[in-house]
C-alpha atoms as one frame of an Amber mdcrd trajectory, in Angstrom:
protein
  -0.028   0.019  -0.034   1.345   3.411  -0.982   1.313   6.292   1.471   1.021
   9.767  -0.086   1.605  12.940   1.881  -0.054  16.036   0.349   1.473  19.350
   1.449  -0.904  22.329   1.011  -3.865  19.865   1.049  -6.563  22.553   0.842
  -5.423  23.909  -2.553  -7.674  23.627  -5.587  -5.641  21.006  -7.382  -4.947
  19.133  -4.140  -8.660  18.751  -3.369  -9.294  17.324  -6.832  -6.325  14.982
  -6.433  -7.715  13.843  -3.076 -10.966  12.830  -4.793  -9.173  10.982  -7.540
  -6.888   9.184  -5.070  -9.965   7.982  -3.218 -11.931   6.921  -6.378  -9.137
   5.611  -8.580  -6.556   4.120  -6.207  -6.155   2.319  -2.919  -3.476   4.717
  -1.436  -3.419   5.992   2.145  -3.348   9.801   2.305  -1.963  12.245   4.894
  -3.255  15.716   4.308  -0.924  18.470   5.631  -2.164  22.004   6.037  -1.846
  24.987   8.340  -5.504  25.004   9.477  -7.000  21.537   9.556 -10.451  22.943
  10.330 -10.633  24.167   6.784 -10.794  20.692   5.306 -13.252  17.882   6.047
 -12.071  14.270   6.033 -14.129  12.424   3.492 -12.738   8.941   4.430 -11.138
   8.561   7.839 -10.301   4.937   7.052  -7.873   6.167   4.283  -7.090   9.713
   5.250  -5.183  11.260   8.143  -5.357  15.008   8.531  -2.213  16.680  10.028
  -1.987  20.373  10.927   1.283  22.121  10.455   3.341  24.551   8.453   5.908
  23.575   5.902   8.174  26.219   7.520   8.212  24.096  10.728  10.975  21.642
   9.681  10.586  19.428  12.807   6.832  18.992  12.325   7.434  18.513   8.652
   9.922  15.622   9.299   7.480  14.136  11.831   4.614  13.976   9.355   6.828
  12.539   6.582   7.715   9.370   8.631   6.187   6.416   6.941   5.372   8.190
   3.637   6.297   6.902   0.158   5.419   9.894  -1.950   5.338  13.652  -1.182
   3.110  15.811  -3.348   3.748  19.522  -2.739   0.910  21.938  -3.728   2.359
  25.053  -2.075   2.048  28.886  -2.452   3.788  31.709  -0.709   7.461  31.930
   0.170   8.483  28.935  -2.086  12.276  29.055  -1.805  12.533  28.273   1.931
   9.535  25.878   1.570  11.478  23.945  -1.117  14.546  23.880   1.123  12.599
  22.483   4.026  10.894  19.842   1.876  14.210  18.625   0.512  15.784  18.579
   3.964  12.827  16.744   5.576  12.682  14.205   2.768  16.459  13.587   3.049
  16.188  13.216   6.875  13.311  10.692   6.586  14.659   8.777   3.557  11.747
   9.562   1.225  12.783   9.930  -2.414   9.678  10.538  -4.484   8.505  14.188
  -4.853   5.874  15.714  -7.074   6.229  19.507  -7.039   3.891  22.012  -8.591
   5.652  25.050 -10.141   4.586  27.255 -13.053   4.957  27.520 -16.863   7.478
  30.099 -17.929  10.177  29.355 -15.285  12.751  28.537 -18.040  11.508  31.257
 -20.401   9.890  28.446 -22.447   6.521  30.157 -22.834   5.811  32.776 -25.475
   4.670  35.216 -22.827   7.426  36.588 -20.618   6.537  36.905 -16.963   9.626
  38.664 -15.550  10.280  38.723 -11.856   6.819  37.348 -10.879   8.189  33.844
 -11.528  11.312  34.393  -9.446  10.059  32.283  -6.443   9.065  29.419  -8.755
  12.422  29.527 -10.547  14.378  29.475  -7.285  12.328  26.740  -5.619  12.500
  24.620  -8.758  16.290  25.012  -8.813  16.404  23.753  -5.250  14.400  20.666
  -6.169  16.428  19.967  -9.333  19.753  20.143  -7.508  18.547  17.620  -4.881
  19.062  13.903  -5.152  15.306  13.321  -4.920  13.217  11.339  -7.503  11.319
  14.458  -8.409   8.840  15.392 -11.018   8.155  19.149 -11.419   4.873  20.062
 -13.032   4.696  23.432 -14.836   1.058  23.964 -15.566  -0.452  26.779 -17.714
  -3.310  29.027 -16.594  -5.864  27.064 -14.669  -9.465  26.465 -15.744 -12.216
  24.806 -13.662 -13.315  22.744 -16.635 -14.554  19.243 -15.642 -12.234  17.465
 -18.024  -9.045  15.445 -18.184  -7.326  16.696 -21.371  -3.621  17.591 -21.281
  -0.328  17.070 -22.960   3.223  17.529 -21.560   6.376  19.119 -22.823   9.853
  18.501 -21.540  12.291  21.006 -20.034  14.037  22.636 -22.979  10.960  22.423
 -25.268   8.672  25.348 -25.981   5.450  25.443 -23.846   2.594  24.598 -26.166
  -0.434  26.432 -24.628  -1.663  28.470 -21.865  -4.772  26.770 -20.286  -5.215
  23.510 -18.507  -7.873  22.234 -16.184  -7.084  21.776 -12.513  -8.643  18.314
 -12.894  -6.078  17.425 -15.644  -3.255  18.432 -13.365  -4.688  16.498 -10.388
  -5.058  13.434 -12.710  -1.426  13.696 -13.644  -0.334  14.076  -9.963  -2.279
  10.880  -9.146  -0.797   8.994 -12.125   2.708  10.025 -11.115   2.182   9.130
  -7.476   0.997   5.580  -8.154   3.299   4.669 -11.141   6.725   3.818  -9.907
   9.549   5.345 -12.092   7.270   7.519 -14.150   8.874  10.790 -15.339  11.600
  10.682 -12.649  13.894  13.731 -12.515  11.814  15.494 -15.097  10.293  18.904
 -15.373   7.015  18.787 -17.370   5.040  21.533 -18.870   1.342  20.781 -18.678
  -1.223  22.332 -21.030  -4.452  21.500 -22.774  -3.734  20.449 -26.433  -4.378
  23.250 -28.861
C-alpha cells in the first residue's frame, strides 16, 4: 500500500487529487495544512489530517515518517519551503516528490513573466539540485473545466499552450504518485492540447 503525503492539501488541485486518489486508487493519504479545520475528512479509514506549516521543519519531518510519496501543492514563500521539503525528505529517507511550479520558469512560454516567477524559478532550482526522485509540473493557466485533457512538454521544449484544467493536473499528479519510475527527475510543462 502506498502512502502519499499532500502538502498544502486545501489547494484547488490538491482537493481534486484527493477525490481522484480515493476513487481511482487504494493509497493512504496524509493531508498536511496549516489549518486543519478548513478541510473535512471524506474517508477517515484512508485519510489522516495533520495540521502544521511547511516552514516548521521538525513538524514536517514528523509527518513525513512512513510516507512513500510527497506531493507539494504550495504557495507563498516557495524558496525556503522547497529547502525544508528537501531537507525533511532527506532526513526521513523519502525519495519521491511531485512539485507544482509554473509555466515560464525557463522562459519556455511565448509570454514573458519577468520577476513574478522568481520564487518558482528558485524553488524549482532547489528541487532540481537535490538527489530526490522528483517530477516538477509546470502547468499553464488554470481552468475549472470538468475534463481530463492535457499534454506535456519536457524541459528545454517550448510550452505549447496556456490553459489546462485543474482536474487534468490533479489526474497527472495521481498517475505520477501511483506509477513507480514514471517521469523521474523530469520537469514537465502541462497544457491542454491546442
